[in-house]
N, C-alpha and C positions, 0 to 999 in steps of 0.2 A: 420577675424572672431571675433565677439564680445567676445565669451567665451574664446578664446585664450588669450585675453588681461588680463582677470582675472587670468588665469593660470600663465601668466608671472608675475603678481603681487604676486602670491604665491611663485614663484621662488625667486623673489627679497627679499621677507620677510624672506624666509628660509636662504638665504645667509647672510642677516644682523644679524639675530638672532644667526647663527652659530658663527660669529665673536664675538658678545657680550657675549654669554654664554661660549664660550671657554675661553675668556679672564677672565670671572668671575671665572671659575674653576681654571685657572692657578694662579690667585691671591690668592685664598682661599685654594686650595687643598681639596675642599669639594667633597665627593663622591656623595652627593645629587645634587650639581651643575653639576658634571660630568654627572650624569644621565640625567639631563635636556639638556646638550649640545649634548649628544648622540641622544636624540630624535629629536633634530633639524637637525641632519644629515639625519635621516629618513624622516623628513619633506621635505628636499631638493630632495631626491630621489623620494618621492611621488609626489612632485610638477612637476618634470620633466616627470615622468610617466604620470601624469594627462594631461600634455600638449600634449604629443605624442598621447595619446588615444583620446583626443578631436579632434585632427587633423584627426586621422583615422576614428573616428565615423562620422565626417562631410563629408567623401568621398561620392561622388554620387554613386548610384547603377550602377553595370556593369553586364556583361554577366555572370560572376561567382557568384556575390552577388546581385541578382536582387531585394532584399529588403533592400539593403544597409548593412552597418556594424556598425550600431548604438550600437549593443551589446558590442562593444569593451570597452565601458565605464564600464561595469560590471567587465571586467578583471582588469581594473585600480583599482577599489574599492577593489576587492579581493586581489590583490597583495599588495596594500597599507595596508590592514589589516594584511597580513602576515608580512610585514616589521615592523609594530608596535609590533607584537608579538616577533619578533627577537630582537627588541630594548629593550623590557622588559626583555628578557632573559639575554641580555648583562648587563643591570643594576643590576640584581640579582647577576650575576657572579662577578661584581665589588664590590658590597656591602658586600658580605660574609666575605672577609678578614677584613674589617673595623669593623664588629661586634665583631670579635675576638680580634682585636687590634685597638681601636679607636685612632684617631690623632686629635690634636688641629687644629683649623682653622686659617689661615693667612688672614689678611685684609678682614674680613667678610663684613664690611659696604660697601666697594668699590665693592665687588662681588655682594652683594645684589642689589646695585643701578643699576649695569649693567643688572642684570636679570630682574629688574622691567621695564626698558626701553624695553628690548627684548619682555617681555610679553605684553606690551602695543601695540607694533607693531603687534604681533600675534593676539591679540584680535581684533584690527581694521580690519585686513585682513580676519580673520575668519568670522566676522559678514557680511562682504561684500560677501564672497564666498557662505555662506549659503543662504543669501537672493537671490543672483543671480542664484544659483543652483536651488532654488525652483521656481523662476520666469521662468526659461528656461527649467525646468524639466530635469536638468542634474545631474545624480547621481555622476558623477565624481567631479564636482565643489562642490556639497554639501558634499560629503565624504571628500574632501580635507579641506573644511571649518570646518567640525566636528573634523577632525584630529587636525587641528590647535587649535580648542577650547579645546581639551583634553590637548594639550601642555600648554595652558593658566592655566588650573586647576592644571596641574603638577607643573608648575612654582610657582603657589600660595602655593602649599604644600611644595615645596622645600624652598621657601623664609621663610615660617613660621617655618620650621624645623631648618634652619640655624640660624634664629633669636633667636630661643629658645636655641640653642647650645651656642650662643654668650651671652645670658642673664643668663642662668642657669649653663653653664659649663658642661652640661651632653653630653659628646662627642658621646655617643652611639646613640643619637637621629639622628645624621646625616645619618648613614647607615639605620636606621629604617625608616626614611622618604623616602629614596631611595627604600626600599622594598615596602612601601605603594604606591609610585609612579608607580612602576612596575606593581602592581596589577591593578591599575586604567587603565594603558595603555593596559594591557592584555584584560580587559573588552571591551574597545573601539575597539581593534583590532579584537576580535572575533565577535563583532557586525557588523563590516564592511564586514567581510568574509561571515557571515550569510546572510546579505542583498545582497551581490554579487551573492551568490549561488541561492537565491530566484529569482533574476532577470534573471539569465541564464536558469532557469527552466520555463520561459514563464509565469510569474505571471500575473493575470488579472489587469486591470486598477482599480483605487480606487473604493470602494463601493459607494462613493458619485457620482462619474461620471457614474457608472453603473445605479444608481437610476435615474439620469437625463435622460439617454437614455430610460429607461423603461417608465418614465413619458411621454416622447415624443411619444413612441409607443402607449400608451393609448390614447393620444390626437388624433393621426391620425386614430386610429381604430374607435373612435367616429365620427370623421369628414367625413371619406371616406368609412367606412364599410370594411376596409382592416384588415388583421391580420398579426402577426409576430411570428416567433419562431427561434430557433437555434442561439440565440445571443451569440457570442463568442468575447472575448476581450483579448488582451495581450499588454504588453509594452516591449520595447527594448530600453533602455537608454532614450533619450528624445522623441522617437517616440512611438506612440500608434497605435494599429490596432483594428478595430471594423468590424465585419462581422455579417450579419443576413439574414434571409429569409423573403421576403415580399410577402404575399399572397394577390392577387388582384381579384376582381370579374371577372368572365369568359368573360363578355361582353366588358371588357376594351381592347383598342388597345395597341399594343406594345409601341407606342409613349406616350400614356397616362400614362402607368405604368412607363415608363422610366422617364417621367417628374416628377412624384411623388418621385421616388427614388432619383433623382438629388436634389430635394428640401430637402428630409430627410437627405441625406449625407451632404449637406451644413450646415444644422442646427446642426448635430452631430459634425461636425468639429468646429463649433463655441463654442460648450460646452466642447469638449475634445481637448485640444491643441495638435498640431502636429500629428493629427490622419489621418491614411489612412482608408477609409471606403469602404467596399465591400458589395454590395447588390445582392442577388439571388432572382429573381422574379419568382413566381409560381402561377398557377391558384388556387383559393381558394376552389373550389369544387372537385378537383382531390384528391382522397385518397393518391396517391403517394406523394403528396406535404407534407404529415405529417409523412413520413417514415424516417425522419432524426433521426439518433441515437446519435447525438452530445449532447451538453449541452444546451438543450432547457431552456428558461427562460420565 
């Protein structure tokens, strides 16, 4: 599976950066660099979780899960956000004693060099994951990429802080940078959790995609004298679902109505990637056709 290859790329990047950042912390004894190394451990856990969830989400529908299990991706994003929050708490716990009792840094230039290399790896992989996540509508890949991007910004702040400590001799800057890093990580973590919860609550497809579907309905209403209502949409991971009622003239045969619905569904699938489209056909003159109490649009 193509998406799994990118998840394995994230795992490889996490392993490489763990080694580099742990070595940087060991050389310098910097709590800021330690915070950066701790976040890389979270990156590894998140990458492995993303890999497992992508495999689960790709499972075909079965008797128990007839619409598939694509929502598994939202669990991945939510758990990843929770892991980020825990990492931030660990950074704060480690930084508090250093504020009270700052320590000089050992071999700062060597430590910073290793961290720069690790950050370059994360930046390259993050950009790939975000781009591929958007292309394939995978919240798991995109969340993992954004997580790595927060790590890049985290590392940039840590590098700046350790460099300032080296230049100015203000040792307290090291734990203060760690505190700032933890706040940034917390913000990213809560954002992922919020997005995961929104997805689990069956959010609609994007307003842009909904507008395209509405324009299509107006076009077919003019061309064929049909009508539409009860448009409903939702998204579950990479999958989209669109359902609507198609009201046709009473004189139409079942075959004629069915042919039009097939044409409509094909066009909607071309506009909304990975969409399952469901059409309910009704006679346009029957008052009962308009008694739907759903979300008419």
